[in-house]
C-alpha positions in Angstrom: 125.2 56.0 59.6 128.2 54.3 58.1 128.8 54.7 54.4 130.0 51.8 52.2 133.7 52.5 52.6 133.4 52.7 56.4 131.4 49.4 56.5 134.0 47.7 54.3 136.8 48.9 56.7 134.8 47.7 59.7 134.3 44.3 58.1 138.0 44.0 57.3 139.0 45.1 60.8 136.4 42.6 62.3 138.0 39.7 60.3 141.5 40.8 61.4 140.3 40.8 65.0 138.7 37.4 64.7 141.9 36.0 63.3 143.9 37.6 66.1 141.6 36.2 68.7 141.8 32.7 67.1 145.6 32.9 67.5 145.4 34.1 71.1 142.8 31.5 72.1 143.2 28.5 69.7 141.2 26.2 72.0 138.1 28.4 71.4 138.2 27.9 67.7 136.8 31.3 67.0 137.7 31.4 63.3 135.9 28.1 62.7 132.9 29.4 64.6 132.9 32.6 62.4 133.3 30.6 59.2 130.4 28.3 60.2 128.2 31.4 60.8 129.1 32.8 57.4 128.3 29.5 55.8 124.8 29.7 57.4 125.3 26.7 59.6 123.2 26.2 62.7 124.9 26.1 66.1 124.1 22.4 66.4 126.0 21.8 63.1 129.0 23.7 64.2 128.9 21.9 67.6 129.0 18.6 65.9 131.9 19.6 63.7 133.9 20.9 66.7 132.8 18.0 68.9 131.3 20.2 71.6 127.8 21.0 72.8 125.5 23.4 71.2 125.5 25.3 74.6 129.3 25.7 74.3 128.9 27.1 70.8 126.3 29.6 72.1 128.6 30.7 74.9 131.6 31.0 72.5 129.6 33.0 70.1 128.6 35.5 72.8 132.3 35.6 73.9 133.4 36.2 70.4 130.9 39.0 69.7 131.9 40.8 72.9 135.6 40.5 72.3 135.3 41.7 68.7 133.1 44.6 69.7 135.6 45.6 72.4 138.6 45.3 70.2 137.1 47.0 67.1 135.6 49.8 69.2 138.9 50.4 70.9 140.7 50.4 67.6 138.3 53.0 66.1 137.8 54.9 69.4 134.1 54.3 69.9 132.6 54.1 73.3 130.3 51.1 73.7 129.2 51.8 77.2 
């Protein structure tokens, strides 16, 4: 199990990765999606703000989670398979 320092490092790395992905794929608006999630917004609220469908938000959220997991695990050398 991760201790508090490891969890903090993981959170910092996750945020860095989300910002990096947002720069690489600006049309996906990953940072806005993440911020909406942190603010406790529902997918439908985020969809309205980004002028896309709730289904598109759901798909982007799945993409973001997968990309973050892959990039963070590669960075800290964890096998997710």
